[in-house]
Residue, then its C-alpha position, 0 to 999 in steps of 0.5 A: m452602783s456605777a464603776r465610779i462612786r458618785i458623791v454629793l458633799a453637804d457642808d455649810q463651810a465653803i472652804i470645807r466644800d471646795g477642799m473636799e471637792t478637790v481632794l476627792g476629785l484626785v481619786d480615780d474611782f470618785e466623781v463629785v456630782g454636786t455640793a450643798a451648803d445646808g441640809a435642805e439643799a442636800v436633800a434636794l440635790i441627792a434626790a435629783e442626782r441619786p448619788d452613791v454616797a452623800l458626805m454629810d455634815l451635822r451642824m448646818p443651817v435650814l435643815d441639820g445633818a441628822a434631819a437631812t439624813r433621815r429624809v435621804t434615808a427615807e426618800t433616796p435609800e439607794t444613797a448611803v450617808l457618811v457623816l463627816t463632822t467636827f463633832a464626835d460626842d455620843a449624842d451626835i453619833v447616836t442621833a446620826l446612826r438612828a437617822g440612818a447614817r451608815g458611817y461616821l468620821t470626824k474631819d481630822a480623818g486622813r485622805a486614805e481613811l476617808a477614801a476607804a470609808i467612802r468605798a465601804v459605805a458605797a458597798g453597803q458596809s458601815t464604817f467608823s473612825d477610831p475615836v467614834r468607835e471608842v465613844l460607841l463602845g462607851r455608850i454601849g457600856a452605859s446603855s447596860a446600866v440600870p437607869d434607876a439605880d441608886p447612886g452607890s450602885p454598881s451601875r453608877r460607879d466612880p470613875g476610879s472604881p473597878p470596871g463592871p461586867d462587860p456589856l458585850s458579854a454573852e450574858a449581857l447580850a442574852e439578857r438584852f436580846p433573848a431572841l438571838t442564838a448564842r452564835e448570833r450574839e457572839v457575832y453581834a458582840l463583834v459587830l458592836r466592836g466594829r469588826s468586819n465580816a473577815e475579822i469576825a470569821s477569823t475570830l470565831f474560826v468560821g467562813v465569811a459566808t457563815v458570818k454573813t448568814h448569822i448577820n442576816a439572821l440577827f439583822a432580821k431579828l433586830g429589825v435592822r437593815d445594816r451594821a449602823q442600824a444594828i449598832a444604834r439598836g444596841l445603843g438604845s435597847t433595853p432588856g427584853s426589847 
């Protein structure tokens, strides 16, 4: 990665592209190297420019943002995709993460939050805005329910009924990911909650280097390469998979 973070913007609304280009151009360590009005144009531009980060809208013509992200991840893996969209429903989030997006923000994010997210994904980290993180945690909880349960069973409670077992508890993760050690499951639970390496280290009273070792091990066992993929795995896995 160069000293300046090179960015491609992909959004089908010209006013959004122009506004984002202006805003990001005011940040000293950012350089917008191109803009695209649809997913296909974005894929071609990213292949040509090889930016550090691609800011990707989801709802675009010709090729949607998730499909474009999948192409970029496969063809230009050095470019980190950060989704920036109006939509934060669980289907869109999960689709984007499974396509390879490293972060997900909604367009109401402030300039400081956006800049921090761009720097995070450029550095190989994953990042999510607070509303997205809440949706992800809800989805993780739903993914632990038994799919063919009877309507009156605990996994299909009425909204007003008491909450069920924590899907990120040691017991729940042990059932779903038996290959992980107890410590790796503790680390994974905190990753799924959106905690940084430093926050995980503080919570578990260990060093950041130790956290990185556990994260690398659990990523290898899960068959993922980064936090975003680990979260997508947590959303879609079934017990024993």
